[in-house]
C-alpha positions in Angstrom: -18.8 1.0 -2.1 -20.8 2.8 -4.6 -25.2 2.8 -3.9 -24.9 0.2 -7.2 -22.8 -2.6 -5.0 -25.5 -1.3 -2.5 -28.7 -2.4 -4.3 -28.3 -6.3 -3.7 -28.3 -5.7 -0.2 -31.0 -4.2 1.2 -32.7 -6.3 3.2 -36.0 -3.7 4.8 -37.3 -1.0 3.7 -40.6 0.6 4.7 -41.4 4.5 5.9 -40.0 3.9 9.3 -36.7 2.3 8.5 -34.2 0.8 6.4 -32.0 -2.7 7.2 -29.1 -3.0 5.1 -26.6 -5.7 5.1 -23.1 -3.8 5.8 -19.9 -6.0 4.3 -16.6 -6.2 6.0 -14.0 -3.3 6.2 -17.1 -0.7 5.8 -16.9 1.3 9.2 -20.6 3.3 10.6 -19.0 6.5 11.5 -16.4 8.1 9.6 -13.1 7.3 11.1 -9.8 7.7 10.0 -8.2 9.0 6.5 -8.7 6.4 3.5 -11.4 4.1 6.2 -14.6 3.2 3.8 -18.0 4.7 5.6 -21.3 4.5 5.3 -22.0 8.5 5.3 -21.3 9.0 1.5 -24.0 6.8 0.9 -26.8 7.6 3.2 -27.5 10.4 0.7 -28.9 7.7 -1.8 -30.9 5.7 0.6 -33.7 8.5 1.3 -36.1 6.6 -1.0 -37.9 10.0 -1.7 -37.9 11.1 2.0 -36.2 15.4 2.3 -33.3 13.9 4.8 -31.1 10.8 4.8 -31.4 7.6 7.5 -29.6 7.4 9.7 -28.2 4.9 12.8 -30.3 3.4 14.7 -27.1 1.1 16.0 -23.6 0.4 15.2 -21.9 -2.8 14.0 -17.9 -2.7 14.2 -16.1 -2.4 11.2 -15.3 -5.8 10.0 -18.6 -7.2 11.8 -20.9 -7.6 8.6 -25.0 -8.4 8.4 -28.1 -7.1 9.7 -28.1 -2.9 10.5 -31.3 -0.5 11.1 -31.3 2.6 10.0 -34.3 4.8 10.9 -35.5 7.2 8.0 -36.1 10.7 10.8 -36.2 12.0 13.5 -40.1 10.5 14.5 -38.4 6.5 13.5 -34.9 7.2 15.4 -37.0 8.2 18.4 -39.0 5.0 18.6 -36.3 2.1 17.2 -33.7 4.0 19.7 -36.2 2.8 22.7 -36.6 -0.9 20.6 -32.9 -1.1 21.0 -32.7 0.8 25.0 -35.1 -1.8 26.2 -33.7 -4.5 25.0 -36.5 -6.1 22.8 -34.7 -5.9 19.9 -33.7 -10.1 19.2 -30.7 -9.7 16.7 -28.7 -13.1 16.8 -24.9 -13.5 15.6 -22.7 -16.5 13.6 -19.2 -16.7 14.6 -16.2 -18.9 13.3 -14.1 -19.8 16.6 -11.3 -21.8 17.6 -12.8 -24.4 19.7 -16.2 -24.0 21.8 -17.3 -23.4 25.4 -17.8 -26.7 27.0 -21.1 -28.0 26.4 -24.2 -27.1 23.5 -25.3 -24.4 25.0 -24.8 -21.8 27.2 -24.4 -17.7 28.9 -21.5 -16.2 29.3 -22.0 -13.9 32.5 -18.9 -11.0 32.8 -19.1 -7.7 33.2 -16.9 -5.7 31.1 -15.0 -2.3 30.8 -13.2 -0.2 28.6 -9.9 -0.3 28.7 -8.3 2.3 25.8 -10.9 4.8 24.9 -9.5 5.5 20.8 -9.8 1.4 20.4 -12.7 1.1 22.4 -10.9 -1.8 23.8 -12.7 -4.1 26.1 -11.9 -6.7 29.4 -13.9 -8.9 31.3 -13.5 -6.5 34.9 -15.7 -6.6 38.6 -16.0 -3.2 37.9 -17.1 -3.1 34.8 -20.6 -3.3 33.2 -22.4 -6.3 33.2 -22.7 -8.2 30.2 -24.7 -11.6 29.3 -24.2 -12.7 26.1 -26.5 -16.5 25.3 -24.1 -18.6 22.3 -25.4 -22.2 21.2 -23.3 -24.6 19.2 -24.2 -25.0 15.8 -21.9 -27.7 14.4 -17.7 -27.7 14.3 -15.1 -28.7 11.9 -12.0 -29.7 14.3 -10.9 -27.3 16.5 -13.3 -24.4 14.3 -16.8 -23.9 16.0 -19.8 -22.3 14.5 -21.6 -20.5 17.3 -24.4 -18.8 17.1 -25.0 -16.0 20.0 -27.5 -14.0 21.4 -26.8 -10.5 23.0 -28.7 -10.2 26.0 -26.3 -6.8 26.8 -25.2 -4.1 24.5 -21.8 -4.0 25.4 -18.6 -2.5 23.3 -17.0 -5.9 21.4 -19.2 -7.4 23.4 -19.4 -10.8 21.4 -16.1 -10.8 21.0 -14.5 -10.4 24.3 -16.4 -13.0 26.0 -15.5 -15.6 23.7 -12.2 -14.7 23.9 -12.4 -14.2 28.0 -13.6 -18.4 27.1 -10.2 -19.2 25.1 -12.6 -19.3 22.2 -11.8 -16.3 19.9 -13.6 -15.6 16.8 -11.8 -16.2 14.1 -9.5 -12.7 12.1 -9.9 -10.9 15.1 -6.9 -9.2 15.7 -7.4 -7.1 18.7 -9.3 -10.0 20.5 -8.0 -13.3 19.3 -3.7 -13.0 18.2 -3.4 -15.7 16.6 -6.3 -16.5 14.5 -6.5 -14.5 11.9 -4.6 -16.7 9.3 -6.7 -20.2 9.8 -9.7 -19.8 7.7 -9.8 -15.8 7.1 -7.8 -12.5 8.2 -11.3 -10.6 8.0 -13.3 -11.1 11.5 -16.0 -14.0 11.5 -18.5 -12.1 12.9 -21.4 -11.7 11.4 -24.9 -10.2 12.4 -27.1 -13.2 10.9 -30.8 -11.4 11.4 -32.4 -8.6 13.3 -36.0 -8.9 14.9 -37.6 -5.7 16.2 -41.1 -5.1 17.0 -41.8 -2.0 16.0 -45.4 -1.9 15.3 -48.5 -2.3 17.8 -50.8 -5.6 17.4 -48.2 -6.5 14.1 -45.4 -9.2 14.5 -41.9 -8.2 14.9 -40.4 -7.1 11.8 -37.4 -9.4 10.6 -34.5 -9.5 8.3 -31.9 -12.4 7.9 -28.5 -11.5 6.2 -26.8 -14.1 3.6 -23.1 -15.2 5.1 -20.7 -13.5 3.5 -18.6 -15.0 1.5 -15.2 -15.0 4.3 -17.2 -17.4 6.1 -18.8 -20.0 4.1 -15.9 -21.9 3.9 -15.6 -22.3 7.0 -19.5 -22.4 8.0 -19.9 -25.0 5.5 -16.8 -27.0 6.9 -19.2 -26.7 10.0 -22.4 -28.4 8.4 -23.6 -25.2 7.0 -25.8 -25.7 4.3 -26.6 -22.8 1.9 -30.0 -21.8 0.4 
């Protein structure tokens, strides 16, 4: 992907940060050979500043949507404090097989890293406390459209929590074996919006990312109406 391809993916920009709409299949860090990653594009996202922006948090390679970059050291320090204190509100959309019982709730299960190489996680009483709010937005037969709010920030938290209650995310090859061929062979998890109280005495900065193409058919079948 080139900078020109990225031009329409800039959701927010000021002197402190950028928020971009990350596509599926792009890792945020350099990985294995041939894996597309964000690194080569950062130099072209300086927009007049002497240094390229850096990641303020992470998204999985196949998760799409809102990704925050700090534009300089002081910005990264402030953003890091916001994320660490839980003051950043992140809302995700997911397409899942089935849905938890009810219209909304909280999945409260500790998570433990099983495989450091792949970052694979599992529900385990020895793990770190992990909580995810969910709300049912729509459904079509076996497929459900969920809104998710992670209240903690564990690796793969949303994916593991949903798989643990029998509702794996479509296209999740690590935690949802057998779901890839139902609607999409790409993970159907989207960082829909992010809200950051970055400036004192000002409203939080909020960015919203449009759903990716590979999720549209499923979302529409579940009741989503495109803008």
